[in-house]
C-alpha positions as CSV (number, residue, x, y, z in Angstrom):
1,M,-1.4,-18.0,-10.6
2,Q,2.3,-18.8,-11.6
3,E,3.6,-16.6,-9.0
4,L,1.5,-18.2,-6.4
5,S,2.7,-21.5,-7.9
6,E,6.3,-20.3,-7.6
7,K,5.7,-19.0,-3.9
8,G,4.2,-22.4,-3.0
9,N,7.0,-24.2,-4.1
10,I,9.4,-22.0,-2.1
11,T,7.2,-22.6,1.0
12,R,7.3,-26.3,0.6
13,A,10.9,-26.5,-0.2
14,R,11.4,-24.5,3.1
15,I,9.5,-26.9,5.0
16,V,11.3,-29.9,3.6
17,E,14.9,-28.5,4.4
18,T,13.8,-27.6,7.9
19,A,12.3,-31.1,8.5
20,R,15.7,-32.3,7.0
21,E,17.6,-30.5,9.3
22,L,15.8,-31.2,12.5
23,F,15.7,-34.9,11.7
24,H,19.4,-35.2,11.2
25,K,20.0,-33.1,14.2
26,N,17.5,-34.4,16.6
27,G,16.0,-37.7,15.1
28,V,12.7,-38.1,13.5
29,R,10.7,-39.3,16.6
30,A,12.2,-36.3,18.6
31,T,10.9,-33.8,16.0
32,S,7.4,-32.7,16.2
33,V,5.3,-31.1,13.4
34,D,5.1,-28.0,15.7
35,Q,8.8,-27.8,15.6
36,I,9.2,-27.9,11.7
37,L,6.6,-25.1,11.8
38,E,8.2,-23.0,14.1
39,A,11.5,-23.5,12.8
40,S,10.4,-22.9,9.1
41,G,8.0,-20.1,9.7
42,T,4.9,-21.5,8.4
43,G,1.5,-22.3,9.7
44,K,-0.2,-25.7,10.1
45,S,-2.7,-24.7,7.3
46,Q,0.3,-24.5,5.0
47,F,2.0,-27.7,6.3
48,Y,-1.2,-29.8,5.7
49,H,-1.9,-28.1,2.3
50,Y,1.6,-29.6,1.0
51,F,1.8,-32.8,3.5
52,R,-0.8,-35.2,5.0
53,S,1.2,-36.3,8.2
54,K,4.6,-36.5,9.4
55,E,5.3,-39.6,7.6
56,D,4.8,-37.7,4.6
57,I,7.3,-35.4,5.1
58,V,9.6,-38.0,6.3
59,R,9.3,-39.5,2.9
60,E,9.6,-36.5,1.2
61,V,12.9,-35.7,2.7
62,L,14.0,-39.4,1.6
63,R,13.0,-38.3,-1.8
64,F,15.1,-35.2,-1.6
65,Y,18.4,-37.4,-0.6
66,K,17.6,-39.7,-3.7
67,E,17.4,-37.0,-6.1
68,V,20.5,-35.1,-4.8
69,M,22.5,-38.3,-5.1
70,L,21.1,-39.2,-8.5
71,S,22.2,-35.7,-9.7
72,G,25.6,-35.8,-8.5
73,Q,25.1,-32.4,-6.9
74,G,25.5,-33.8,-3.2
75,P,28.6,-33.8,-1.0
76,I,29.0,-37.5,-1.6
77,R,30.9,-38.3,-4.6
78,I,29.1,-41.7,-5.9
79,E,30.6,-41.9,-9.5
80,I,33.3,-44.5,-8.6
81,D,35.6,-45.7,-11.5
82,S,38.8,-46.2,-9.5
83,W,40.3,-46.9,-6.0
84,E,40.8,-43.5,-5.5
85,G,37.2,-42.8,-6.3
86,L,36.1,-45.5,-3.7
87,E,38.5,-43.7,-1.1
88,N,36.9,-40.5,-1.8
89,F,33.2,-42.0,-1.3
90,F,34.4,-43.3,2.2
91,N,36.1,-40.0,3.0
92,D,33.4,-37.7,2.0
93,H,31.3,-39.5,4.7
94,L,34.1,-38.9,7.1
95,K,33.9,-35.1,6.2
96,G,30.2,-35.1,7.0
97,I,30.3,-36.1,10.4
98,R,33.4,-33.8,11.1
99,M,31.4,-31.1,9.9
100,F,28.9,-31.8,12.9
101,N,31.7,-32.7,15.6
102,Y,30.9,-36.2,15.5
103,E,27.5,-35.8,16.8
104,R,25.4,-36.8,14.0
105,A,25.6,-40.1,11.7
106,C,24.5,-40.3,8.1
107,P,21.2,-38.8,8.0
108,I,19.6,-41.5,5.8
109,G,20.8,-44.3,7.8
110,S,19.4,-42.5,10.9
111,I,16.2,-42.3,9.5
112,G,16.3,-46.1,8.6
113,N,17.4,-47.1,12.2
114,E,14.7,-45.1,13.6
115,L,11.7,-46.0,11.5
116,A,12.3,-49.0,9.1
117,A,11.2,-52.0,11.6
118,E,8.1,-50.2,12.1
119,N,7.2,-48.5,8.6
120,E,7.3,-50.4,5.6
121,D,7.2,-47.7,3.1
122,V,10.0,-45.8,5.0
123,R,11.7,-48.9,4.8
124,Q,11.7,-49.2,1.1
125,D,12.4,-45.6,0.7
126,V,15.6,-45.7,2.7
127,N,16.7,-48.8,0.9
128,A,16.0,-47.1,-2.6
129,V,18.3,-44.2,-1.3
130,L,21.2,-46.7,0.0
131,D,20.8,-48.9,-2.8
132,I,22.2,-45.9,-5.3
133,S,25.4,-46.1,-3.1
134,I,25.4,-50.0,-3.4
135,Q,25.1,-50.1,-7.3
136,K,27.6,-47.5,-7.9
137,I,30.1,-49.6,-5.9
138,T,28.9,-52.7,-7.5
139,E,29.5,-51.4,-10.8
140,F,33.1,-50.2,-10.0
141,F,33.9,-53.8,-8.7
142,E,32.1,-55.3,-11.7
143,G,34.4,-53.3,-13.9
144,L,37.5,-54.2,-12.2
145,K,36.5,-57.8,-12.5
146,K,35.7,-57.6,-16.2
147,A,39.2,-56.0,-16.6
148,G,40.9,-58.9,-15.0
149,K,41.7,-56.7,-12.2
150,L,39.8,-58.4,-9.2
151,K,40.2,-62.0,-8.0
152,K,37.8,-64.5,-9.4
153,S,36.3,-65.2,-6.1
154,A,35.2,-61.8,-5.3
155,D,31.7,-61.2,-5.5
156,P,31.2,-57.5,-6.7
157,K,27.8,-57.0,-4.9
158,S,28.9,-58.5,-1.6
159,L,32.0,-56.4,-1.6
160,A,29.8,-53.3,-2.2
161,N,27.2,-54.5,0.6
162,F,30.4,-54.9,3.0
163,S,31.5,-51.5,2.1
164,L,28.3,-49.6,2.9
165,A,27.4,-51.6,5.9
166,S,30.9,-51.1,7.4
167,L,30.7,-47.3,6.7
168,Q,27.2,-47.0,8.2
169,G,28.3,-48.8,11.4
170,A,31.4,-46.7,11.7
171,L,29.4,-43.4,11.4
172,L,27.1,-44.8,14.1
173,L,30.2,-45.7,16.5
174,S,31.9,-42.3,15.9
175,K,28.3,-40.7,16.9
176,F,28.1,-42.5,20.1
177,N,31.5,-42.0,21.1
178,K,31.6,-38.3,19.6
179,D,35.0,-39.7,18.6
180,P,36.3,-39.7,15.0
181,K,38.7,-42.8,15.7
182,P,36.0,-45.4,15.1
183,A,35.1,-44.3,11.8
184,E,38.5,-43.7,10.6
185,N,40.0,-46.8,11.8
186,T,37.0,-48.7,10.2
187,V,37.4,-47.0,6.8
188,K,41.3,-47.5,7.0
189,H,40.8,-51.4,7.6
190,A,37.7,-51.6,5.0
191,L,39.7,-50.3,2.3
192,T,42.5,-52.5,3.2
193,Y,40.2,-55.6,3.2
194,L,38.7,-54.5,-0.1
195,K,42.2,-54.0,-1.8
196,S,43.2,-57.4,-0.7
197,F,40.8,-58.6,-3.7
198,S,42.6,-56.7,-6.1
199,K,45.1,-58.5,-8.6
């Protein structure tokens, strides 16, 4: 029984990994359940044993991203305790789009752009994942403010929202243009703006 359970976990993880890759490459709407099954080498009965619908696996993919971020095991360094750490956070995202030749944006933001307006559960899931980054950046700016190293007029949460909004928009622009410059220039100017609040 334990062996079957382990085998089932492996199959389920393979389906999620395949869906994650296809969603990032082609988009959620352009990816069918049949494509996920074919690419993962699983059958429909296996898929529907673990997932009730395509929406179910979308939400599972988002849970995967959330767990990876919280564990600190992902490619994005979200423990931000210095300006260098904030730069690393931005640059890790730039490395991500370079890996895919600027043909993909943030996988989490991409799912949100496609589905958030029409699916409240997915919107909340996307928001929960993105909020991890916002919270980490907010805590960094709060720490600076507490240490007297940030202007009194600066609002940590607003600066964190600006950081993520700038980054997400920059990644999309580079994807649309298949060009690194929009993202790189946006990151450069965003960091200059953010540092203008330091004392």
